[in-house]
C-alpha positions in Angstrom: -184.3 -138.7 -130.6 -188.0 -138.5 -130.9 -188.5 -138.3 -127.1 -191.1 -141.1 -127.1 -192.4 -142.4 -123.8 -190.0 -144.9 -122.2 -186.9 -143.5 -123.9 -183.8 -143.0 -121.7 -183.9 -139.5 -120.4 -180.2 -139.0 -120.8 -180.4 -139.8 -124.5 -183.6 -137.7 -125.0 -181.8 -134.7 -123.5 -178.4 -135.3 -125.0 -178.6 -132.5 -127.6 -179.3 -128.8 -127.6 -183.1 -129.4 -127.5 -185.4 -132.2 -126.6 -186.6 -134.0 -128.5 -183.9 -133.7 -131.2 -186.2 -134.7 -134.0 -189.8 -134.4 -134.9 -191.7 -137.2 -136.6 -191.8 -135.4 -139.9 -188.0 -135.3 -140.0 -187.8 -139.1 -140.0 -188.3 -141.6 -142.8 -188.0 -145.3 -142.3 -186.4 -146.9 -145.3 -186.8 -150.6 -146.1 -189.1 -150.9 -143.0 -191.2 -154.0 -142.5 -194.1 -154.1 -140.1 -193.6 -157.8 -139.6 -190.0 -157.2 -138.5 -190.9 -154.5 -136.0 -192.0 -155.1 -132.4 -195.5 -154.2 -131.5 -194.5 -151.1 -129.5 -192.4 -149.9 -132.5 -195.4 -150.3 -134.8 -197.6 -148.4 -132.4 -195.1 -145.5 -132.3 -194.7 -145.4 -136.1 -198.5 -145.3 -136.4 -199.2 -142.9 -133.6 -196.5 -140.4 -134.8 -197.4 -140.9 -138.5 -193.8 -141.6 -139.4 -193.3 -142.1 -143.1 -192.0 -145.4 -144.3 -190.8 -146.9 -147.5 -191.6 -150.5 -147.1 -189.1 -153.3 -147.5 -191.1 -154.7 -150.4 -190.7 -151.5 -152.4 -187.0 -151.5 -151.8 -186.7 -155.1 -152.9 -188.6 -154.3 -156.1 -186.4 -151.3 -157.1 -183.8 -150.1 -154.6 -182.6 -147.1 -156.6 -186.1 -145.8 -157.2 -187.1 -146.3 -153.6 -184.0 -144.4 -152.5 -184.7 -141.6 -155.0 -188.3 -141.4 -153.6 -186.9 -141.1 -150.0 -184.6 -138.3 -151.0 -187.4 -136.5 -152.8 -189.7 -136.9 -149.8 -187.1 -135.7 -147.3 -186.0 -132.9 -149.6 -189.5 -131.4 -149.4 -189.1 -131.2 -145.6 -185.4 -130.7 -144.9 -182.2 -129.2 -146.4 -180.0 -132.0 -145.0 -180.4 -135.7 -144.5 -178.6 -138.2 -142.3 -178.6 -141.8 -143.5 -178.7 -144.2 -140.5 -177.9 -147.7 -142.0 -179.0 -150.5 -139.7 -177.2 -153.6 -141.0 -180.1 -155.7 -139.7 -182.0 -154.7 -142.9 -179.7 -157.1 -144.8 -181.0 -160.6 -145.0 -178.7 -162.7 -142.8 -178.9 -165.7 -145.2 -177.7 -163.5 -148.0 -174.8 -161.8 -146.2 -174.3 -162.5 -142.5 -173.2 -159.2 -141.1 -175.8 -158.2 -138.6 -176.5 -158.6 -135.0 -179.9 -160.2 -136.0 -179.3 -163.7 -137.4 -182.9 -163.9 -138.6 -183.4 -165.9 -141.8 -185.0 -164.7 -145.0 -185.8 -161.3 -143.5 -184.9 -157.9 -145.0 -183.3 -157.3 -148.3 -180.3 -158.8 -150.2 -176.9 -157.1 -149.7 -176.9 -155.9 -153.4 -180.3 -154.3 -152.9 -179.0 -152.4 -149.8 -175.8 -151.4 -151.7 -177.9 -150.1 -154.6 -180.1 -148.0 -152.4 -177.1 -146.7 -150.4 -175.4 -145.6 -153.7 -178.4 -143.3 -154.4 -178.9 -142.1 -150.8 -175.2 -141.3 -150.2 -174.8 -139.5 -153.5 -177.5 -136.9 -152.5 -176.2 -133.4 -152.3 -178.3 -133.0 -149.1 -176.3 -135.7 -147.3 -175.0 -134.5 -144.0 -173.7 -137.8 -142.6 -174.1 -141.5 -142.4 -174.1 -143.9 -139.4 -173.8 -147.7 -139.5 -175.2 -149.8 -136.7 -175.9 -153.5 -135.7 -172.8 -154.7 -137.5 -171.6 -157.8 -135.7 -168.1 -159.0 -136.8 -168.7 -162.3 -134.9 -171.4 -163.2 -137.4 -169.4 -162.7 -140.5 -168.3 -165.8 -142.3 -164.5 -166.3 -141.9 -162.6 -165.3 -145.0 -165.7 -163.9 -146.8 -164.5 -160.3 -146.7 -168.0 -159.1 -146.0 -167.0 -156.2 -143.7 -164.3 -155.1 -146.1 -166.9 -155.2 -148.9 -169.3 -153.1 -146.9 -166.6 -150.6 -146.1 -165.6 -150.3 -149.8 -169.2 -150.0 -150.9 -169.9 -147.3 -148.3 -166.7 -145.4 -149.1 -167.3 -145.7 -152.8 -170.8 -144.3 -152.6 -169.8 -141.2 -150.7 -169.1 -138.1 -152.8 -165.4 -137.4 -153.5 
């Protein structure tokens, strides 16, 4: 969406303009430099993409989410929340594609942040990615819990 070098041309040109987004329209939430690949860190640094670090979200998920909404609100009328399930620590709740251990944030921290983000009047949409049902513990109800929490956080 940012049209960075190496991006698939078909995806870069999928919308009414290319690139679809400018760097100031993006905020990385619960981002950790150590969890990113080197080329991703370079892009974030080069483009000056704002990030609220994973440590800040761990410390106070609701306050970090409110900070994100405030920051984005100064630049945009609408926000899209893109929830990459890989941000949830696999040892806490195994939902994601990435079975990394002791990485990311606890499920409850993610849910607390999502409640704030999805309650924003500026919310235009939400996407969920990297959910892998094959990694979910049998009988744990983790996918159902995620679905209930997401639905419950959306405005009526």
